[in-house]
N, C-alpha and C positions, 0 to 999 in steps of 0.2 A: 318723622324728622326731616330736616332740610339738608340738601347737598352741601351747603356752605358750612355746616357743622362738622364736616369731616375734612376741612381744609387745614393744612399746616405747612410750614416751610421746611422742605427737605433739601439739605445741601447736596449738591450733585455728587460730591466726593463720597457720600455715604450710600450711594447706590452700588451694590456689589456687581462687578462685571465678571467675576469668576468665583468658584468656591474657595474656602480656606485652603491655603497651600504653603509648602515650604519651597523656596526657590534656591537652586544651586547655580552658582556663577563660576565663570572662568577667571583667569588672572586679570583680565581686563574689565571685570565686572559685568560681563554679558550673561544673561540668564541662559543656561544650557539645559536645564531640566526643572520641571515643576512636579512636586509630589502632592497630590490633593488629599486632604483629610476632611471628609464631609462631616464628621462628628465633632470637629473642634471649633465650630462656630460658637459664638456666645449664646447663652440662654438667659432670658429674663423669665421670672415666675411671678404671675399675678394671683393673689389669693382673693377670690371675689367676695367671700363672706367677711373676712377681717379687713379687706381693702388695703392689704399690704403689697408692696412691690419688692421683690427680691432680685438682686443683681450680683451679689458677691458670695463667695464661699465663706463658711463659718469656721472659726477657730474652736479649740477644745472647750471654751467657755460659752460657745454659742454666739459670739460677737462677730460682726462682719470683718473680714480681712480686706485686703486691697486687690485680691485675686478674683476676677470675674468668673461666674459660673460658665461652664461650657456644656454643650449638648450632652456629653457623656454623663452629666449629673442628672439627667432627666429620670433615670431609673430609680433614683433615691426618693422620688415622690410617689412611688407606687409599691404595692405589696403583693404577696402571693394571692392569686385568684382574680386580681384585676385584669382587665382586658383592653387591648388597643385595637381599634378598628382601622385597618389599612386599606388603601385603594391600590389594587394591583394592575391598573391599566398600564399599557406599555406605549411609550412614545415612538412614533415612526419618523424617519427623516423627511419632514414635510416640506421643507423649503428648497426649491429648485431654481436654477437660473437658465433661461433659454434665450434664443434670439428670434425675432420676428422675420418671417420670410421677406425677401427683397430689400428691406431697409436695414436688416441686421441690428435693429434696436434691441438693447438688452432688456429682458422682461423677467421680473421675479414672479414665480408661480408658487403659490402656497396651497398644497393639497389639503383639503378638508375631509372628504370621505369618498369612498368608492360607491358609485351609484348603480353600476351594472357591470358585473364581473365579465360576462361574455362579450359585451360590446366595448369594454375598456373605457367606460364613462366615469369621469371624476368631477366632483364639485370642487372648485378651486377659487382662490382669490388671485387677482393679477395686479401688478404694479409696474409701470403706470397704466391704469385702466383705460385712460382716454385713447390709448394707441391700439387697443385690442378690440376688434369687432368680429361679429359672426362671419365665418368663412376664412378668417386668418389662420395661417399655420405657424406653429412654433417648433423650432429645432433645438434639441438639447445637447447635441454633440456635433462637432464639425463634420465628421464622417460616420457618425453612429446611426443606428437605426431608429432611435427614439424621436418620433415626430407626433405632434398633437394638433388637432383641428378644433377651433372654437365653433361649437354648434348652438350655443344659447347664452344669452345674458340673463343672469338671475337677480343681481343687485347692482349697485353702482360700481362695485369692485368685483362682484361675483361672476363667474363664467362656468359653463359646462364644457369640458374638454373630452374629445374622443381621441384616445391614443391609437395611432395607426401602427400597430406592432403585432405581427402575426406569429404567435408562438404559444406554447402552453402558458397558462396563467401564472404558475409559480415562477417560470423563467422571466416573464414580463415584470412581475412584482419585484423580483430581485434586481433586475436591470433598472427599474424605475427608482427604487430606494437607493440603489448604488449611486445614482446621480444626485441624491438629496443630501441635506445636511441637517443638523439638529435645529429644531424650530424654536430657537431662542427668541424671547420677546424683543420687540422693536427697540426698547430702551437700552438693550445690550448691543444688538446688531448695528445700531447707529453709531456705536462707539468703537466696536472692534469686530472683525469677521469671526464667524464660527470656526472652530478647529475640530480635528478628529477627537480630541479629548472630550469635547462637549457632548458627543453622542453617548458617552459613558456617564459623564457627570450630570447630564440632564435626564437621567433615568434612575428610578429607584432600584435598589438592589433586589427587590422582590417583584419587579415588573413581570407580568405574565401574559396578559391579554392585550394584543395590539389594537390600537384604535384612538389614542390620544394625540392631539396636535399641540399640546403643551403639557409640561410635567405637573403631577400633583406635588407641588414644590415643598410642602412641609414634610413630605416623606423622604426628600433628598438627604436629610440630616442623618438618617439611620444607616449605620455601618454594620457590617457582619459582627463586629465586636459587641456593639450595643444590643443587637438582636440575640446574641448568645448569652449575654448577661441577663436579659429578660427571661430567656428560657431557663437558665439556672435558678432564677428567683421565683419561678412559677407564675410569671406574668404571661397571660394568654394572648394569642393573636387571632383576629378574625379578619378575613379578607373579603372585600366587596370589589366590584368593578364599576368605575364611573369614568367614562371616556371624556377627559377634560377637553373642552372646546375653547374658542377664543372669546366667548361671551363675557368672561370675567375682566377682559382687557378693554371691552367697549366703553368709551367714555359715556358718562351719564350726562345727558343734555337737558335735564329738567331739574328745577330746584325742589319740587315736590317729589319725594322718592316713591310715593305710591303710584306715580305715573310712569316709572321706568319699567321696561319689559326686558327680561333676560332671554338670551338664546337658550334653546333646549340642549341638554346633554343626555346621552344614553347611559342608563344605569342597570346593573344586574346584581341582585342580592339573593344569594342562595340559602338553602336550608341550613347548611353547616354554619355559616356566619350567624344566622338568626339564633341557632341553638346555643352557640358559644356566648353571644351577647346576652340573651335572655336568661341563661343560667347564672351569669355573673350578676345581673340585676336582681334576680330572685334571692341571691345570697348576699346582697347589699355590698358588692364590690364596686370599685370604680370602673366606669366605661369611658375611655378616652378616644375621641375621634381625631384622626391625624389629617388635618387639613380642611379647608373650607369646602372643597368639592365633596369630600367624604361626609362632612356635616350636612351639606345640602341634600345629598343622596339619602342619608339615613333619616333625615327629617321628612323626606318625601315618603318614606316607607314605614315610619313609626305609627303605631296605632294610638288611639286615645288613652289606652291603659299603659302606655309607655313600653310596649313590646315591639321589637323589630320584626317586620313581616317580610316574607319573600316578595321580590319585585323584579319585573323584567319590562322595562319601558323607558320613558323619557321624563325628564323634569326640567322645568324652567323656573324653579322656586328661587325667589329673591328674598334674602333674609336681611333685615335691618331692624334697628331698635324702634319701638319695643317689641320683643319677640321672646316667647318662652320655649326654649328647647325641650323637646319631649323625651329624648333618649339619653344623651351623654351628660356626664357631670364633670368632665375635664376635656381640654382641647389643646392640641398642638397646632400652632400657626406660625407664619412668617411675619415679618414687618413689611407692611404693604404700602403702596404709594397713596398720597393724598387723594381723597374722593373716590377711592376704588371700592367696588362691591365687596371685595375680600375684607377690607378694613371694616366695612359696615357689619358684615356677618360676625366678625371678631368682637366688635363692640356690643352686638346683640347678645353674645354669649357671656362675655365677662362683665358687662355693664359699661355704658358709655363713658361715664366720668373717670373710672379707674383705668380703662383701656386708653383713653386719650391722655391721661396723666402718664401712663406707661410709655406712650409714644413720645411725649415731651422729654421724658428721662432718656429714652433711647437716642433721640437726636442730640441731647446734651452730652451724653457719654460716648458718642461716636459709634453706635451700633450700625451695622450694615443692613440695608433694606433691599427688598426684591427677592427674586427666586433663588439667588445664590447667597442671600444674606443670612442674618442671624435668626434665632428661633424664639418663640414665645410660648410658654406653657401657662395655661389658665386652669387652676384647680379650685375646688370649693374651699378647702383649708387643710 
């Protein structure tokens, strides 16, 4: 397929800048408190066999009401014995701001991964990159001890930093992360600053293994209440780890999608997850992957006979139509930006025509797009 087939007009006001919330105001109308409800976003359901799109709750006669489905309704599409595959990666506060020595120019430093624990080496992105050269020092507090030296150029924006901080590693890590903020995507940061609430909101409630520089955003909709209802109904959970990188946000610069190369992400799929998923498949229950990163990871590790296999390594798998998924028969996704790799993987799962029709309906009905936006469930029927 071609890049231009995934182009559509997305009104800017439909890009969510924060999760669903209730605002409390004072007598003058000023917002004094926000209470976030991650499971109260809208839910659209696409039935890929019957080619139906569901947006509204039903009345007693099975007819549409005027009330939109919310994410809490997702459990109604699954039965006892079905399994959800979750990504339990944990986001760390990857975005820092420092100043360049001598000039005091403000520099954004985006931590990607730790390269060497003992030497305090980190792979980072810097902005504006043109100002940062090998040998430059960056200071992260006026009088604090956190200083970094640029020791290598890796890409046009990429640098290797050595942090000059002599202390136990745990203390260094705590100090470094204490200076950071939630690594919200650029389309949010350009509109508003990150807040302390974002470090909680941009994290799934089941996050466990640190290593992601962006959230597995389809999992952000799950609340403790939804997870409890799943448990009561006998719906199983399987956890894998896929450390989400920034590759999904990289713009595609070629019209021919076969020529696009994804950045690699680290994935770990253990025996317990494999056993849960394969048992459900053997008993002909539904297997639902939560998010595109999870789908990419499980498709990397699925065998030709449809079994999930243990895996510890990296994947740069790029999924776009036409593609036959080998493991899952249902998927939870967000509504993604035009021409994004996540949209392409969604269309490959649900079918290009019905997914793009769903996106057109989403725009028409005012659904919210992006990591804090509304949710899409794709089921067989």
